[in-house]
N, C-alpha and C positions, 0 to 999 in steps of 0.2 A: 538293749540294756535290760537287765533284770529289774525287779521292783526293789531296788536297793534303798535301805534306810540307814541313816547315820545316827548314832546315839552318842551324845556328848557325855563324858564322865569327868566331872570337875575334880579339883584337888580338895584336900581337907581345909579346915580353918574357915569354913563358911563359903568356900569357893562357889561361884555362881556361873551358870552357863549363859547368863544374860549380860555378862561384862567381859572386859578384856578382848581377846581376839575371837571369842566364840560367836558373837553376832555377825562379824565379818565373814567368818568361815561358813556360817549358816547361809547367809545371803548368796555367797558365791557357789556353794554346793547346790542350793535350790535352783540357781540359774542353769545348772547341769541336769536338772530333772530329778535330783535326789531328795527324798523326804528326810528332814532332819528333826530329831526328837531332842529337845533341850529342856529337860525337866529339872526341877529342884530335887536333889536327892535328900533322903532322910538322914538324920545324924550327921549334918554337914561339918560339924567341928572336928569330930574324930574320924569320920568316914569309915566306920568299922565294917569289916567284911560280913559280919553276921546280918547287917542291914542292907548293905549295898549289893551284894551278890543276888539275894532274892529280889531286890528292887529292879536290877537289870533284867532278870527273867520276867518280871511283871510288865516290863515295857515291850514285851514281844520280841526280844532279841532272838534271832535265829540265823540260819545259814545265808541269809541275804542282808545281814546287818554288818555294818562297819562300826566298831567302837573307837571313838577318839578320846583317849584318856590323858589328862594332864596331872602329873605329879602322883598323888595318891590315887587319882583316877586311872593312871596308867597301871598301877599295882592291881587295882580292881579288875581292869581289863585283862591283864595276864592271868589272874586267878580264875576269872570267868572262863577264859579260853582253855584252861586246863581240863574242864569237864563239859564244855558246850561247844558246838560247832557254830562258827561265825564266818562271814565272808573274809574279813580282814580287820586289822587294827592299826591305829596310829598311837604311838607311845611318845608323849612329850614330857621331857624332864623326868625320866624313869629311873628307878633304883631297884636293887634286889635285896638290900639289907635295910634295917631300921636306922642305920647311921648313929646308933647310940641315943636316939631321941625317944624318950618315954612315950610321947604322944603317938609317934609312928609305931612303936612296939605295941601299944594298946589297940591298934587297928585290927590286929589278927592276921594280917597278910604274911607275917613272918613266922607263924606258928608251925608250919610244916615246910619241908624242903620244896623248892620249885620243881615242877615236872616240865622241864624245858621241851622235851620231845612231844608231850601232849599239847603244849601251847602251840608249837609249830604245826603239828598234825591236824589240829582242829580249825585251821584257817588257811586260806589260800596264800596270804601274804601279810607281812608286818612292815610297817614304816616306823622309823624312829627319829626323833629330833632331840638334840641336846646342845648345850653351849658350854664351852670351857670355863666361862665366867659365872656359872650357876652358883649362887651363894649357899644353896641348900643341899645340892646333890653333886657329889664329885663326878667329874667326867669319867673317871675310872669305872664307876658303877654303870653308867650308860654303855661304855665300851664293852664291859663284861656281858651285859644283856644282849648287845649286838652280836657278840661272838656266840653266845648260847642259842640265839634265835635266828641267826643269819638274816637279820633285818636289813631293809633298805635304809641305810644309816646316813643321816645328814647332821654334820657337826658345824656349829657356829662358834665364833669367838666373842660375840658382843650382844647376846640375847638374854643373858642372865637366866632367870627361871621362867622365861617367856611370859612375864607380866610385869608391869602393865604394858600391854601392847594392843594397838587398835586393829592391826592387820596381821595376816600370816599367809601371804600368797604362796610361799613355798609348800605349805601343807596342802593348800587347795590344789596346786599343780601336781603334787605327788599322788594325791587321791585320784585326780582326773586321769592320770596316766594308767593307774591300776584298773579303773572301771570302764575304760574305753572298749 
């Protein structure tokens, strides 16, 4: 196995990599010999691209990195992959529009069209998780992203926006399969 590192990219609104399913995923991935970086991101309320993308770079994100992004963190993950090589990504509760939400619009992730081909080209694989009962992001958004990125797509009916949740074994197993 390469010297793989996983970097957690939380959602906006003060999302933390120290709560919900992040600690569980960290423990399980570390059992597989993967280094996990679970830092507090700057500008946690708005999760603006102007702060988050340089912060991802400062964490040493490279071609042996897996980005696991939740919600706004999934947006940051896709934008980062447009112009940087990474090993792979996991997109949890992802969208491709601001959904009419002024806070999402202020993030800067929707200021330019998505370069779907670059996102795919700059990584070996993409895993995606979404739930049809997500109260914030329509499943149509996730299905569109799946079509554009040809992701390894996992759809649930009862996970909401994937918080609060203490575990996420499906995510761990999907990553395990990719890094074997």
